[in-house]
C-alpha positions as CSV (number, residue, x, y, z in Angstrom):
1,X,117.0,-51.3,8.7
2,X,118.1,-54.9,8.5
3,X,118.0,-55.0,4.7
4,X,119.8,-53.5,1.8
5,X,117.1,-50.9,1.2
6,X,113.8,-49.3,2.2
7,X,111.0,-49.0,-0.2
8,X,108.3,-46.5,0.7
9,X,105.0,-46.8,-1.2
10,X,103.0,-43.5,-1.0
11,X,99.4,-43.1,-2.0
12,X,97.9,-39.7,-2.7
13,X,94.1,-39.5,-3.3
14,X,91.8,-36.5,-3.8
15,X,94.6,-34.4,-5.3
16,X,94.4,-31.2,-7.4
17,X,93.6,-32.4,-10.9
18,X,95.5,-29.4,-12.4
19,X,98.7,-30.1,-10.4
20,X,98.6,-33.8,-11.3
21,X,98.9,-32.8,-15.0
22,X,101.7,-30.2,-14.7
23,X,105.0,-31.7,-15.6
24,X,107.2,-28.8,-14.5
25,X,105.4,-28.5,-11.1
26,X,105.7,-32.2,-10.5
27,X,109.3,-32.4,-11.4
28,X,110.1,-29.4,-9.2
29,X,108.1,-31.0,-6.3
30,X,109.9,-34.4,-6.7
31,X,113.3,-32.8,-6.8
32,X,112.5,-30.8,-3.7
33,X,111.2,-34.0,-2.0
34,X,114.5,-35.6,-2.7
35,X,116.4,-32.7,-1.3
36,X,114.4,-32.4,2.0
37,X,115.0,-36.1,2.5
38,X,118.7,-35.5,2.4
39,X,119.2,-37.3,-1.0
40,X,121.9,-36.6,-3.5
41,X,120.2,-35.9,-6.9
42,X,121.8,-37.3,-10.0
43,X,119.2,-36.6,-12.6
44,X,115.5,-36.4,-13.2
45,X,113.4,-37.3,-16.2
46,X,109.7,-36.7,-16.6
47,X,107.2,-37.4,-19.3
48,X,103.8,-35.8,-20.1
49,X,101.2,-38.2,-21.5
50,X,98.3,-37.2,-23.8
51,X,95.6,-36.5,-23.1
52,X,96.7,-36.3,-19.5
53,X,99.0,-37.7,-16.8
54,X,102.7,-37.5,-15.9
55,X,105.3,-40.0,-15.0
56,X,108.7,-39.2,-13.7
57,X,111.8,-40.4,-11.9
58,X,114.4,-38.6,-9.8
59,X,117.5,-40.7,-9.7
60,X,119.4,-40.2,-6.5
61,X,122.7,-41.6,-5.4
62,X,120.8,-43.6,-2.8
63,X,118.4,-45.0,-5.4
64,X,115.2,-43.2,-6.7
65,X,111.9,-41.4,-6.3
66,X,109.2,-42.1,-8.9
67,X,105.7,-40.6,-9.5
68,X,102.8,-41.7,-11.7
69,X,99.7,-39.5,-11.9
70,X,96.1,-40.1,-13.0
71,X,94.5,-36.7,-13.0
72,X,91.2,-38.1,-14.1
73,X,91.1,-40.0,-10.8
74,X,92.8,-37.3,-8.6
75,X,95.4,-39.9,-7.7
76,X,99.2,-40.2,-7.7
77,X,101.4,-43.1,-6.7
78,X,104.9,-42.3,-5.5
79,X,107.7,-44.8,-4.8
80,X,110.7,-43.8,-2.7
81,X,113.5,-46.4,-2.6
82,X,116.7,-45.8,-0.6
83,X,119.6,-47.7,0.6
84,X,120.3,-45.0,3.3
85,X,118.6,-45.7,6.6
86,X,119.1,-42.0,7.6
87,X,117.0,-40.7,4.7
88,X,114.0,-38.6,6.0
89,X,111.3,-39.9,3.7
90,X,108.6,-38.5,6.1
91,X,109.6,-35.0,5.1
92,X,109.3,-35.9,1.5
93,X,105.9,-37.5,2.1
94,X,104.6,-34.3,3.8
95,X,106.0,-32.1,1.1
96,X,104.4,-34.1,-1.7
97,X,101.0,-34.3,0.1
98,X,101.0,-30.5,0.4
99,X,102.2,-29.9,-3.1
100,X,99.5,-32.2,-4.6
101,X,96.9,-30.8,-2.3
102,X,96.0,-34.3,-1.3
103,X,93.0,-34.7,1.0
104,X,93.7,-38.3,1.7
105,X,97.1,-40.0,1.7
106,X,99.0,-42.8,3.3
107,X,102.2,-44.8,3.0
108,X,103.8,-48.0,3.9
109,X,107.4,-49.1,4.0
110,X,108.9,-52.4,3.1
111,X,112.4,-53.5,3.8
112,X,114.1,-54.9,0.7
113,X,117.0,-57.3,0.4
114,X,116.9,-58.6,3.9
115,X,120.4,-59.9,4.7
116,X,119.4,-62.9,6.7
117,X,117.1,-64.2,4.0
118,X,119.7,-63.7,1.3
119,X,122.4,-65.6,3.2
120,X,120.0,-68.5,3.9
121,X,119.0,-68.7,0.2
122,X,122.6,-68.7,-0.9
123,X,123.4,-71.5,1.5
124,X,120.5,-73.5,0.2
125,X,122.0,-73.5,-3.4
């Protein structure tokens, strides 16, 4: 990692509609996903929407994991941001895919805060 952080955008489609609407299950899953990645959990906060859907964040010393669900579409979006290049986000990805019973899922990673770009921008000021 050449930057200050790595942002992993995870897409989970064709998930269990019931699981996508269960706050306690999702919070437990996301905390477990943080642990298997090797993260240090600080706190988690989750919210149940009416009539359906859950959003939540697990704050970790290395940054955060966040989930937003749309049960009516069988879809969940997960963001995993870390400043620790040793973090095993692939383990988290697999755990979440299994827990959501996702039949179709993907992820992409983006390096954030690239050092070379930041220095160049500062020099241009």
